[in-house]
C-alpha positions as semicolon CSV with decimal commas, in nm:
position;residue;x (nm);y (nm);z (nm)
1;M;0,018;-0,014;-0,003
2;Q;0,139;0,377;-0,084
3;N;0,181;0,605;0,202
4;F;-0,055;0,848;0,188
5;S;0,176;1,156;0,123
6;Q;0,272;0,969;-0,235
7;L;-0,077;0,966;-0,330
8;F;-0,095;1,307;-0,392
9;T;0,205;1,456;-0,630
10;S;0,373;1,808;-0,552
11;K;0,172;1,947;-0,853
12;D;-0,161;1,828;-0,675
13;K;-0,051;2,008;-0,335
14;M;0,048;2,320;-0,518
15;F;-0,316;2,335;-0,691
16;S;-0,462;2,281;-0,365
17;G;-0,265;2,501;-0,177
18;W;-0,315;2,796;-0,440
19;C;-0,679;2,670;-0,450
20;F;-0,720;2,728;-0,085
21;L;-0,522;3,054;-0,108
22;I;-0,747;3,228;-0,353
23;F;-1,093;3,071;-0,195
24;G;-0,943;3,265;0,127
25;F;-0,878;3,590;-0,064
26;V;-1,213;3,605;-0,222
27;F;-1,381;3,540;0,087
28;F;-1,165;3,806;0,270
29;V;-1,260;4,056;-0,019
30;G;-1,633;3,945;0,002
31;F;-1,658;3,997;0,405
32;F;-1,466;4,323;0,383
33;Y;-1,688;4,480;0,118
34;A;-1,990;4,335;0,298
35;A;-1,888;4,436;0,672
36;I;-1,735;4,790;0,610
37;V;-1,755;4,892;0,253
38;L;-2,135;4,854;0,214
39;K;-2,186;5,074;0,529
40;L;-1,998;5,343;0,366
41;L;-2,193;5,374;0,033
42;P;-2,536;5,561;0,022
43;P;-2,862;5,386;0,082
44;S;-2,948;5,151;-0,179
45;D;-3,281;5,014;-0,338
46;N;-3,161;4,657;-0,341
47;A;-3,300;4,410;-0,105
48;L;-2,995;4,226;-0,029
49;V;-2,740;4,536;-0,007
50;S;-3,015;4,703;0,184
51;S;-3,049;4,445;0,453
52;M;-2,609;4,430;0,460
53;Q;-2,606;4,808;0,503
54;N;-2,815;4,775;0,784
55;D;-2,689;4,480;0,967
56;R;-2,492;4,547;1,281
57;Y;-2,368;4,162;1,342
58;Y;-2,093;4,098;1,100
59;C;-1,927;4,429;1,132
60;F;-1,858;4,339;1,489
61;L;-1,822;3,949;1,487
62;V;-1,460;3,941;1,341
63;P;-1,304;4,211;1,603
64;L;-1,483;4,059;1,850
65;T;-1,367;3,713;1,763
66;L;-0,998;3,803;1,718
67;P;-0,948;3,794;2,107
68;I;-1,110;3,402;2,138
69;I;-0,861;3,295;1,806
70;F;-0,540;3,418;2,005
71;V;-0,676;3,212;2,312
72;A;-0,757;2,903;2,121
73;V;-0,437;2,901;1,968
74;Y;-0,238;2,980;2,252
75;F;-0,418;2,670;2,446
76;H;-0,368;2,465;2,127
77;W;0,008;2,551;2,113
78;L;0,034;2,473;2,503
79;S;-0,128;2,097;2,482
80;M;0,085;2,055;2,201
81;K;0,385;2,116;2,424
82;F;0,218;1,909;2,697
83;F;0,178;1,595;2,482
84;K;0,541;1,622;2,361
85;H;0,710;1,645;2,669
86;A;0,489;1,410;2,865
């Protein structure tokens, strides 16, 4: 049986890596536009754009989530250290 790392060639890994980066960039730009830029534009007649302009949830979601992410990353690092040196 082949090793799992041998199943994917370096081109497949490169392609999937680029796909993840592009998806993340598009998601970030879309969220940034919806959460910040739409608030600065004049009111719109479009129902979807108007609902995003009047939204007060997502513009606060990421800034309030960042401290929790730092705590989670720290605890993940700490648990890996405990596991490694146990």
